[in-house]
Phi, psi and omega in degrees: 000323179296323179291326177287324178291316171306315178302308177304318176296321181294322180300316186290334180286328191307302183306311174303320182297324176304306186296329185269007174074018175285339175278109184260147179253121173252160185230123178264112183294151176241140184234157167290148182279332167258130181083352181047038180291136178292127183253329188161201177206156170268128174280137179230133189253143181217144182258119177267088180289136177296336186250322191256357176084207190275126175256121178293168185306315186298312177292329187290312181292324177299313175300321185291318187290315176299325183276345179092020187243016184303311188292329182286322178296324175300310185300318184294315184294307175307312177298312182297313185297309185291326175292328176292315188285343177295342180275343184290154174288135175300150355267030187302136177264155177238136177242124178243142181274139181252130179257163176307326178292327180292320181291336175276351180272113179296350178261004187299318179296317174305319179297324177291321186290325178293315185296321179296317181290321183292326186265333184077017177280129179304131178294332184278004166250019176251128171244133176254126184256124183247135175264166177302317181310318185286339182265345192302318186290314188220080184296317185292319182291320179298317181295328175298315182296313175299326177294329170301319178290318182296329178296332175275008181090358178284136180275151183239134184234138165274113188270160178045045180295124183103352177281326186252226184277352186046052181292108185294350172304321180306320187289334181271324194262341184262156178277062192274149170247328184227151166244129180254117181283125173301153184299336182294334182278353180233003183299319188250011185295343179272348181218004182233119183300320180292318181292321177297316174300324176294317175297321175301311183300316180296320177292323175295318181293314179299324175298316182297331184267357189062043182250140177267129176261136173247124183265127175263154174076029176283117184238357177226153178292337177292319180291324180290323179300320181297303182305321180301307184303319180280349176098006168294115198274349191213162182196164174208160183156169183294340173307321186265312176183144169288158177306137190227173180286164178296326178291324183289325183286322180294328173287326172303311184293326172292329178287000000 
């Protein structure tokens, strides 16, 4: 009973939290594998709850969907992140995560287009990241939504590749530009021949499909050296930087 009461209370609090600035946007820097040049950042949302502390993005969007505030939360995060990124020097890129609720929203493409127009951020510097989980229910419908966005110049990434079923139909059906390798796919590449062979196979497939690969979860210099040697062009992870505030990222970009 207490859990249901707490859940109901969080739902009631969410709408107010959006207006009161409790939903924070952090930025996870992304780097080139050769030279470690800063390429841009992935925007990550957190709810700084006054009683419960920091609530991560997955739980935050789950609460928003149950409360009927998913579209409102998406507009808030996209608008805030794009407004911040509009101050970054070109050609730094911004990546935004796409939820299942976003793809079910018929107005989603227009929501992103309106946020781009309002902030002046170039659509060709925006990437939308979609996970397999968001695609499972309605692949054809998701593809239609993503094709609308791609037609506006926005790039599309398949996120957490390797963490789920790796359905190759996604690679055929979706207008993809990037594959983001899940951290589980790079953990052992510096010391396990099988892991390295899998990495090489994915990179070869991506090259054949004209896709750029971004490795997530790079935590050691040995891992970075391997992906650079094998031709994976970009990475993110704690080796480079943890998710940081907008101010900290702006300082990193200046340096």
